[in-house]
N, C-alpha and C positions, 0 to 999 in steps of 0.2 A: 637549501642545505640546512644542516643542523646548526642550532644556536651556537655561536662561538664559545660560549662559556660552558658548553657541554661536550663530552667526548663519547665516541661510539667505538665499541670493540666487540669482536666476535667472541662470545662466551662459550658456546657449544657448536661444534661442527657436525656434519653428517656422519662423521666417523663413529659418533656415539649415540646419535638419534637419527631417526628417519621418519618422514611423513608426520611432522608435528601438527596435530589438530588443535592443540590448546596448551596453555601454560599457566602455572601458578607458582608463587614464590613464598617461601617461609619468611617470617620477619627477619631472620638471620641471613637471608640471601641464598638459601638452598632452593634450586629451581627444579620443579617437577614438570616434565614435558610429557603430555599425552601423545602417543604415537600409534597411528593406525594405518598399516600398509594397505588396507582395503580402499583407502581414499574415500570418495563420495559415492561410488557405485558398486563396489564389489561386496560380496557377502561371505567371505571365508570366515569360519568360526574361530574364535580365540586368537585372532591375528593382532590384537592390540596389547599395549603395555604402557606403563608410566615409568619413565626413566628419571631417577634422582641424580641431579648434577650439582656438585659442590666444588667451590673454589677454596681449597684448604690453605693455599699459600698467599692469598690476597693479591694476586697479580691481575685479577680481572678476567680470568679464564678458568673454566671448570677443569679440575684435574682428578676428581674422584667420582665414579659413576656406579650406579647399581640399578637393577630393575626393581623399583619399589613395588610395583604390581605387574604381573605378566599373565599371559594367557587369558585375556578378557576380551569381550566384544565391544567394539565401537567406543573407546574412550574419547571424550570430547572436553568440554570446559571443566575447570576445577577451581577450587578456592581453598587456600591453606590458612586455617585459623586455629589457634589454641591446640597446636600439635595434632591437628586432624586435617586430612586431605578429603574434602568433599568433592566427589567426582560424578559427573553425569556419564553414564555408559548405558544408553538405551537398551532395554526398557527399565533401567534401574538408576536410582540415585544412591550412592554408597559412600559411607564414611570409612576411611582407612587410617589406621594408627600403627605406629612402630614403637611399642612400649620398651623394647630392649635397645633401641637406637642403633641397630645394625644396618640400617639403610634399606630394609625390606619390611613391608607392612605385614605384621602378624595378625592384626585384628581387623576384621571386616564386619561392618554393620550395614545391612540394607535398610535405608531410610524410606524409600518410596519404590513401590512396584508399579508395573504397567505405565511407566513413563515413556510412552510410545511403543512401537512394535518391536518384537525381538528380531535379531538379525536374520534368522531363517525366513522371516516373512517380508522383510524390507531392509534395504540399506539404510544407514543412519542419516543419509542426506535429508536436510530440512527437518531434522528431529530435535531431540533435547540437546541443547548446546551449552552456552555459558552459564556460569553460576557466580553470584557475588553476595557477600554478606553486608548488611547495613548496620549502623549503630543501634538500630532497634532490635537486633538479634535475629532478624528474619533472613533466610536464604532466598534470594530472588533468582528464579530460573528462566533463562531465555529459551523459548520453545519455538522451533520452526513450524511451518504450516502443515507438517504431517500430524501435528497435534498430539493429544493423548486421550485415551478413553478409559475412564474409571481408574485414574492414577490413585494409588492407595497408600496412605501414610501408616506409620507404626501404630497410631491410635484408631485406625479404621476410617479416618477422614478420607474423603474422596473428591476428586476433581476431574472433570472432563472438559477438554479444550478442543473444539472443532476448528482447526486452523491454527494460526500462529498467535502467540501472546506471551504473557509472563505469569508464572505461578509463584506463590510464596509458600514456604514451609519452615517450620522450626528446625533447628539443628539436630533435634532428636527424632525428626521425621513426623512430628505431629502437626495437626492443624493445617494440612495442605489445602490451598484454595486458589481459584483463578483471580488474578489481579486485574487483567485487562485482555482484550482480544483484538483481532483484525489486523495483525501485523503479518508480514510475509515470512521472512526467514531471519529472525534475529539470531546472530551468532554469539552475542555477548551483551551484557548489560552493565552500565556504570551507575554507581550510587555515590552521591556527594555527601558531605558532612551533615546536610540538612534534609537528607532522605528524598532528594529529587533523583529520579531515575531517568537514564538516557540510553538510547540505542541507535545504531546506524543500520538501517534495514537494507535488504538486498533488492535490486531491480528485478523485474520480471521479464527482462530481455526483450524490450521493445513493445510491451503491452501497455505502456502508459504509466506504470508504477515504477518510478525511478528510484535511485538510491535516496532514501529519506532519513533525515535525522529526527527522531521522535523524542519529545518530552513525555515520558511514560507516566500517565496518571491513572489512578484507580478508577474503575468502572468504564474506562474509555473503550470505544470500538473504533479502531483506526481504518476500518473499511475494506480490508483486502480479504477475498477478491470480490465481494458481493455488493459493495456500495460505491467504491471510488470512481467507477466509470460513469454511472448514470444517476447516482444519488449522493454526489459529493457533499451536499449540504448536510447530510445526516451523520457523517463520521467525524471523529476528532481530527482536526487538522494537524499536520506535522510541523515541526519547527522550520525545516528547510528541505529543499529538493536539490540534490547534487548531480542529477543526470545519471549517466551510465556509471556502473560500478558494482561492487559487491562488498557490503559492509561486513567487517569481521570483528577484530578486537575492540574493546571499549574499556576505558578506565578514567576515573576522576582522581587526579593527583592532588593531594593536600598534604604536602611534605615540606619541611623547612629548608632542605638543601638545594633545591632548584633555584636558579637565578630568576630575578624579576618575578613576573606573574606566572612563570612556567610551573611554579610549585602550588598554584591554586587554579587549576584549569582542567577542562575536559579534553580527553584525547580519544580519537577514533582511528581504527585501522580499516583499510580497504584493500581487498585482494588485488585491485588494479592500480591504485594510486598511492599506496604507501600509508604513512601515519600522518594525521592532521591534528592540529591543536585548535580548540574552539574557545574563544573568549565569549562571555555571555553577560547580559545585564537583565535585571528583573524587569518584567513588564506585566503588571497586574498579577494574576495567578500563575503566569508562565514566564517565558524568557524571550528575548531576542538574542541571536547568536551569530557569531562570525566563524569563518573557517579559513585557516592558513596552513600551509605546508609545514610539517615539523621535521620529518626525516624520510628519506627515500628508502623504504624497506619493501621490496616487491613481495606480494603474496603473504601479507601479514595474516597470522592466524591467532594472535593473542598478545595481550599487554598486561603486565603486572609490575608492582613496585614492592620493594622490601622495606624494612624498618630503618635503613641507612640511607634513604633518599637515592636509591638506585633503581632504574627502570630496566625491565627486560622485555624484549619483543621477539616473538617467534615468527619464523618465515617458512612457507611451503616452497621456497624458491627451488626450481629444478624439477618439480613434480607436476604431474598431470592430475586428471580427475579419477583415473581408474587405479587398478592394482599397482602398487609400487614394486617394480621388479629391480630397481636400483636404489642406492642410498641417495637421499636428498634432504634438504632443509637445514636450518640452523637457528640459533638464538643469539641475539645481539644484546649487549649491555650498554646502556646510556647512563652516564653519571656526570655530576658537576666536576669541572676541573678543580675548583676550590672546594675541598672537603670540609673546610672549617665550620661552615654553617649547617652541614648535614646532620641529620638526627643520629644519635647513638642509641641503638635499641637496647632497652633495659632487660634484665632477666626477670620477666614479669612473674613467672611461676615461683620465683624465690622471694618476691617482694612481700612485705607485710601488708596488712589490710590498709593501714594508713598510707603507705607508699602507693598502693594501688589507686587510692583517691587522687593522689597527686599526678600519677601517670595518666589518669583518665583525661586530664586537662592538657596533655601533650599537644604540641603543634602538628604532630604526625598522626594522620588518620590510621595508619597501620598500627601504631602503638595504642591508640584509643580503642580500636575494635578488639584487639587481642586482650587489652586490659578489661574491657567490658565482659568478654567471654570468661576470663579468669575469675572475675567477681561473681558471675552467674554460676560458675562451677562451684565456687566456695559456698554459695547460697546466701540467703537473707540473714543479715546481722544488724544489730542496732548501730554499730559503727558505720556500716554502709548506708543505712537508711538516713541517719542524721547527716553524715558527711555529704551524701549526694544531694540532699535537700539544701544544705548550706551552699554547695557549689552552684546549684540552680538559682538560688536566690541572689547570689553575688553578682551585681551588675558590672563589676570591674573585671569579672572573668570573661574571656572571649565567648562569643555566642556559641561557637562550635562545641566548646567544652560544656556549656550549660545544657545544650541539646543532648549531649552524651549523658550528662547526669540525669536528665528527665527520663530518657529512654531506658537507661540502665536501672533506675529506681523502679520503673514500671515492670521490667522483667523480673526483678528480684522479689518485689513485694506484691505483685499482681493487684488485685482489687483493694488490698490493704493500703496501697500507695495513693489511692484516690483522694483521701482527705488532704494529704499534703499537696498533691498536684492541683487540686481545686484552688488552694490558696495562692498558687502561682498564676492563676488565670488573669489577674489584673495587670501582669507584666506584659506590655504590648509586644515586646520582642519575643517572648516565650509562648505567647498565646496559641499560635498555631500548633506548637509541639505539645502543649498541654492537651489541646483538643485531640490531637493524634493519639497521644498516650491513653487518654481516657476511653477512646473509641477503638483501640487497637485490637481488642479481643472481644468478640461478640458476647461470649458468656459472662464477661465481666462488666458489661455496660449496665449502669444502674440509673435510677430515676433522677438523681442529682446530675449525673453526667448528661442525660438527655436534656435537662434544662439548660445546661451550659451550651450544648450543641445548638439548641434553638436560639439562644442568645447570640451565639457566634455567627449564625446565618446573617445577622444584620451588621456584622463588624465592617469597619471601613477598609480593612485589609482583605483583599480578595483571596489571599492564601489561607487565611483563617476560615473564610466562607467555604473554600474547597474542602478543607479537613472536616468541617461541620457536616457538609453534605455526605461525605463518605462515611462518617461515623454514624449518622442517622440511618443511612441505608443499611449499614452493618447491624444496627440495633434490631431491625425487622419490625419496627413500630410503624404501622401504616398511618397512624395519626400524624406522624411527622411530615408526611408528604404535603400536607396543606401549607406548611411553612416553606418547604423546599420549592414547590412548583413555580412561584413567581420568579425565581432565579433562572428558570428555563424559558422565560418569555420570548427570547429571540429564536427559539427553535420553531420553525414554521413548516407547514406541510406543502404549501404552494411556493416553490422556488423553481426557477428555470432549470430544466433538466441539463444534465451534463456534469462533468467533473468540476468540483470546486478547486481550481488550481491555487497553488501556493503563491503568495505575492512575491514579486521580485525584490531582491535585497536592495537597500538604499545605497546611496553613493559611498557610504562608509563600510559597505559590505555586511551590514546588520540585516538579519532576516526580518521579514515583515511580521508585525505582532499578530497574535491571534488570541481568542478567548476560549478558555476551556470550561468555564463555569456553566454556561447554558447546556452544553452537551452532558456534562456530569450530572447536573441537576435533573435533567429529563431521565437519564439512565437510572438515577436513584429512585425516582418516582415509579418507574416501571418495575424496578427490582422489588419495591415495596408492594407492587400489585394494587396500586391505589385506583381501582376501577371507578368507584363511586365518585371520587374527587374529579377524575378526568371527565367523566360523563357530565358532571355538574357544570363544566365549563362550556358546554355546547351552546348555551344561550348567552355566553359572555363574548361579545364581539372582539374584545381585546385578547382573550385567552383561548378561544375555541380552536385556533390552529395548533396551538401548543398542546391542548388537550387531545386533539386527534392524532398528533404526532406520537403521543404516548400510547393511545388506544390501539394504533395500528400495529404495535409490537406485542400486544397481549391477546393471545388466541384463547378466547374464553366465550362461552355461550352467552353470558350476560352482556358482554361487549357487543356481540353480533346482534342480539335481539333488541338491545337498546338503540343501537344505531339504526336498525331497520324501523323501529317505532318512531324515531325522530324524523326519518325521511317521510313517513306517512303523515305525521302531524304538522310539520312545519310548512309555512308558505314562503320561507326565505330561500330563494333559489341559490344564493351564494353558499348558504349552509349545506344545501343538498349537494352541491358540487364538492365541497370540502369532505363531506361524509363519504361520497362516492370514491374519492381518492383514497381514503383510509380503508374502505372496503376492498379496493383493488389489492392492497397489501395483505389483507386478511383472507383473500381467496385461497392462497396457498400458505404453507409453512415450510420450514426446512425439512427435507426428507430425513427420516431416522438414519443415524450413523452408528456403526458398530465398532469403529476404530480400526477396521481391517483394510480400509481403502484410503487412497490419497488422490487428490484432484490433479496432481502433477505440476509441472513448471508453468504451463499456460492454461489454467482452468477457464471455465466459462466466467467471463467478467460482467455479463449483462446484469446480473442481480435481479431482484433484491435478495434472492436466495441462490446458493450454488446449485442445489437440486430441488426444484419446486415439487411439492407433494400436496395433494388435496387432503383435507382432514374432515372430521366428523361433521363439522358445521359449514363446510363449503356449500352445500345446497342452500342453506339459509342465506349465506353471503351472496350467492348467485341471485336469489330472489330479490334481495335488498338492492343489488346493483341494477337489476332490471327496473325496479320501482324508481330508483334514483334517476335513471335516464328518462323515465316518463315525466318526472317533475322538473328536471333540469331545464335551464334556459337553452334553447337550441343553439344560441350563439356560443355556448360552452362545449358543444358536442365535439368539435375538432380537438380541443385541448383535452377533454376527457378521454377520447380515443387514444391520443398520444400517451397519456399517463397510464391508461389501461394496458397498452402494449408494453410500456416500460416495465410494468409489474408482471408481465408474462401471463396476463389473463386472456385466454383465447376467446375471441369474439364468436367463434363457431359454437361455443358452449352456452352462449347467452341467447335468449329469445327477446331481442330488442324490438319493440313495436314502435319504432320511430322512423320518420322519413328523413334519412340522412345518408349522404354518400361521402364518406370520409375522404376519398381520393379527390373528388371534385372540390371539396372544401380546401384542399391544399393549393388549388390553383389560384386562391386569393392571396397567397403568401409570396413575398418578393424572393425569398430563397427557401430551399428545402434542406432538411437534414438528410443524412445518408439513408436512413430508414424510410423517410417520406419519398425520397427520390426513387428508391427501389419499388415502393408501392405504386407510384405513379407510372413507372415504366412497365411494371407488370400489368397494370390496368390498360395501358395502351395496347398491349399485346393480347389482351383477353378477348377472344372472338365472341364470347357470350355478352359482352358489353355493347350497347348500341353504338352504331358507327358515329353518330353525332357527338356522343360523349368522348369517344376516342379521338375525334378530331379536335375537341376542346383541349385535350391534353397536348396534341401537336401544336395547336395555336399558342398554348401557354409558353412553349419553348421558343416560339418565334420572338417573344418579347425580350429574351435574355441577350446578353452580350456574346460576341464571338470570343473564343472558338466554341465554347460549350453549346451555344444555341445551335450552331451548325451541326456539331457532332451528335447532339441529342436527337435532332430532327432526322439526320441521316440514319441513325439507329432505328428509329420508329418506322421510317419509310421502308427500310430493308425488311423489318419484321412483317410489315404489311404485304410485302411482295412487290414493291416498287410500282412500275407501270402495269403490272398484272394483278394488282390488289383486287380483292373481291368487291369492295365497295366503291361506288362511283365517286363519293367524296374523297376517299383515300387516293384514288387514281388522279383526281384533279389536284390534290395536294402535291402529289409527286410531280405532275407535269409543271405545276407552278414553280416548284423548288428547282428542278433542273433547267427551267427556262433561263435562269440567271437574271431575271428582271430586277431582283432585289439588289443586284450589284451594278446596275446601270449608273455610270458616273463614279464608281468606286471599285473597279476591277482589282485594284491593288489589295483589297481586303481578302481576295481569294488566295493570295500568295501562300499563306501557311498550310493550305490544304493540298497543293499540287504534289507534294512529296509525302503526304501523310496517308498511310494505308489504313489507319484506324477508321472503322465503320465504312470502309471503301470511300473515304472522303476524296481521295485523289481521282477516283472515277467520276464522282459527282461534280467536282471542280472543273474537270475537262469537259464534261457534258455541258456545263454552264458556259464555258468558253465557246464551244462549238455553236451552241444555240444563240449566244449573243452575236457571234460573227455572222450567223445566218439570218438574224433578226433585222430586216431592212427598216423596221420602224424605230430601231434603237438609234440614239445619236451617233453620228459618225465617229466622234472621239472615243466613245465606248467601244465600238466595233474595232477601231484601230488598236486600242489598248489590249483588247482580247486577242487580236491577231498577234500582237507582239509577245504576249505571254505564251501563246501556242508555239511561236518560233523558239522560245526557250526550251520547250519540251522536246521539239525535234533535235535541238542541240544537245540534249541529255544523253544521246546514244552512246557516248564513250564511257559513261559512268559504269562502274562495276555493278552497282545496284541501282538501275535506272527507274526509280519510283515514278517519275513523271511519265515516262514512256509506258510503264505498266498501267498507269491510270488512264492514259489516252487509249490504249488498246481496249480496255474495259469499256470506255465511253463509246468506241466505235461499234460495240455490240448493239447500241441503241441510236447511233447516228451514222449517216451515210459516209463511208470513208472515200468515196469515189474522187472528190476534189483533191485528195492528198496522195494519189497513186505514186507520184514521183518521190515523195518523202518516204513512202512505205517500202519502196524497192530495196534500199540499202539495208533495211532492218532484217531481211531474210538471212543475213549473215551475222546477225547480232549474237553476242556471247550469252545473253540472257534468254533462256527458253521461254519465259513468260512474255517476252517481247517478240522474239523470233517466230514462234509458232502462230500466234494470231496475225502477225503481219503477213505471213505466207498465205494464211487462210483468207484474209481480206483481199489480197491481190488475186487469188484464184476466183473469189466471188465476183470481183469487179470484171475479171476477164469473161466470166460466164454470165454476166448481167444479173447476178442474184445478190447484189451487195446491199439490198434494202435492210435497214436495221431491224432487229428482232423485237425491239420494244415498240410501244405505241407511238 
């Protein structure tokens, strides 16, 4: 339940809103609710609106309503800052303002076009969703995996995101760019006072991608859908896996009025489980995190907080996924019982410049962000420049306020702030934020800044290292890759296949720690296109795997030709194997995407690309792979074939002049993967394969434990034709199997198969009983046990579904039923036709003297 020091009240009911898809709140507590009666699947045009909800009498419930914006498509997440409502309404990001204060937006400014597909082409499901502003002045956009193609800002800047991720853009619509990729369907994003971003991602409904909590870091690829299944070691790990669910609202509360640590915590909403609170603790460059229930709010669709320490949560309660034919949904207010400590939001737009500097240090994040925007709106002034620098330098000022000062100074003065910012670098608490500010805008990065970034790569604080990596990648200076690459040392190319699962939380409920630096460093080197550097590591046994991990992501003629040349020149067979693995990845690239298609709820997860496509240098890659196999150690063939298959390289397109049978190599393994098992079974059924080799496969399954050993052999024998198989060795294998000799002295082990119709095992089990009973060379105890089991089958005749009797009737097709004529007679009246009909047929055959079995 809710914390006792907090109270929950219904703020808006379905009478005034319906189908709430998102929520934002002004600092004064005016709530803006995005409403879309299309739900997630319908495509009716202009069915959306934003309802303005105000509590004018202070009783905790809205009493004044207006359609702030109406007749729009697909309103989703919004963010209200500095008297502006920033709203995602795919395919647009729009800023709305109400200059005359009448509760209706008169001013509309389109900030971004092509932010996903228009409604006539696709529903807004998995499209552009939540939006949040950080103290750095950027708007962060949560984008579902419909992605966006050529999203265009007001300055002509463009961004394409194939799949889910996060974009950032300035509040005027300029400088749009992709921050990170590989998420599924982020519905919202939270930003804390120190510019750490978080999101609760959506499950893919049983496909192995559960509800995940991400620490969203720049340059990251979180791996959906192309890496998480078979290349888990290549994507950025998430903080936590919460199983089934559907992540929705997200907010970081940093407000003075909440009791205890509730005022400095991360909150996440889930459509299925309500709202959770997450405590966290720093671990290296990232965090460990806990999850605890905060409030029961079914079908949460958004969370926001005003400047008076009041939280508002929207709910889709009562609604489905399709068109809303009835009213549903509500917004709840959560606030402290004791209002004494709550923030009192100042009239920022009436404050003097000096007062703004004071308010930027407020304990309220809502106040700080709106103050920052007011200062940026007023523009650069000496009083701001000096005052912000003084605040940043003051070690007695709380760190969150000093960070606000650094990031606001950077926004106001741009590159002119760098001299002052560089002077703050020696402050270890501020260092990561100084590096962030200096590297925040690519066009403003200068030579001195690069020197600081390079120095920061060696800092003892991994968070400083992370910011330095990102800043150097943004600089575009390929020379910086030399210093970055050692931080990617842990990124290897040869890691066991399969998903890298998140570690289990410890006894205190804290998520397992993970490292983000190696992944980020490698992505930075690839972004810088540092081909020569990566190639130079091929002869470095410590770094060659890292080098090849980077090279496999760069589709370039020089990469292909250099790897091919190294295969030809080297005598190092391990290096040949490593290069071959990189070449497998380079065989294809992601197929071109025009932004008009979506891969759907359950796309192809096999990877490493969603849609593989050959490219202009695929023929050269093919030749290099063929050469690599010729020089590789034959002992590596099996592993190479497995990795080649994972990378979707068709063996049929290669001319491999090697003596190797991949299937037979699997028979040396104690266990098989699902893919290997399928290959082996297909080979056993392949009539073109020599009979002796097919028998080796059958013999392989004899070594395994029951029941799988039994069922797998039964399947193979059925495919071969049982006693009528074409090959003599196959017929002998069948005769041996049904003889039951392997169960001499252990008839009890047959028990699981008497009622099991899978692979006709109930037939074979009864054949084995009959043959053991008739085997005079078998020990008397075994024959007695077999007869006792057969009696249980005859006693099965009263069951509604007499599987044992059905199995016995099938067995009599291959074994003489004559000794059992008395037991067969009552069965001609049996209720089960699959028992009744064969029993009558056998009795007739016995009567006519033609009851010999049809099998060998």
